[in-house]
C-alpha positions in Angstrom: -63.9 33.3 -21.9 -66.2 32.5 -24.8 -66.9 35.2 -27.3 -70.1 33.5 -28.8 -72.2 36.2 -27.1 -69.9 39.2 -27.9 -72.8 41.2 -29.5 -74.5 41.5 -26.1 -71.3 42.2 -24.1 -70.3 45.5 -22.7 -67.9 47.0 -25.3 -65.2 48.0 -22.9 -65.2 44.6 -21.3 -65.2 43.0 -24.8 -62.3 45.1 -25.9 -60.3 44.1 -22.8 -61.0 40.4 -23.4 -60.3 40.5 -27.1 -57.0 42.3 -26.6 -56.0 39.8 -23.9 -56.8 36.9 -26.2 -54.9 38.6 -29.1 -51.9 39.1 -26.8 -51.8 35.8 -25.0 -53.4 33.2 -27.4 -54.1 34.2 -31.0 -51.6 36.7 -32.2 -53.9 38.5 -34.7 -57.5 39.2 -35.3 -57.9 36.7 -38.1 -56.8 33.8 -35.9 -59.1 34.9 -33.1 -62.1 35.1 -35.5 -61.4 31.6 -36.9 -61.0 30.1 -33.4 -64.3 31.4 -32.2 -66.1 31.2 -35.6 -67.5 34.7 -35.2 -68.2 37.4 -37.8 -65.2 39.7 -38.1 -67.0 42.7 -39.3 -69.7 42.4 -36.6 -66.9 42.3 -33.9 -65.2 45.3 -35.5 -68.5 47.2 -35.7 -69.4 46.4 -32.0 -66.1 47.8 -30.8 -66.1 50.7 -33.2 -69.5 51.7 -31.8 -67.7 52.4 -28.5 -64.8 54.2 -30.2 -62.3 51.4 -30.5 -60.5 50.7 -33.7 -58.4 47.7 -34.6 -54.8 48.7 -35.2 -53.1 45.8 -37.1 -49.6 47.2 -36.6 -50.0 46.6 -32.8 -52.6 43.8 -33.1 -54.9 45.5 -30.6 -58.1 47.5 -30.4 -57.6 51.0 -29.0 
C-alpha cells in the first residue's frame, strides 16, 4: 500500500495501514517517513485530527 495519497485517505484506515507498516516493515515512524518521502508533521496532524497520537514507546498510533 502506497502512502503518497495519505492526506485524502480515511484516517481510521490510514492509522491501520501505518501501524501495520510500522510493525511489519519499518520499525519506527522516522524510517516509514523516509521510505515514503512524506511530510512527518502532515501525517501526524492527519491522524491527530481523528484522535490518534503517535506513541514512540510502542511505535504505534493509538
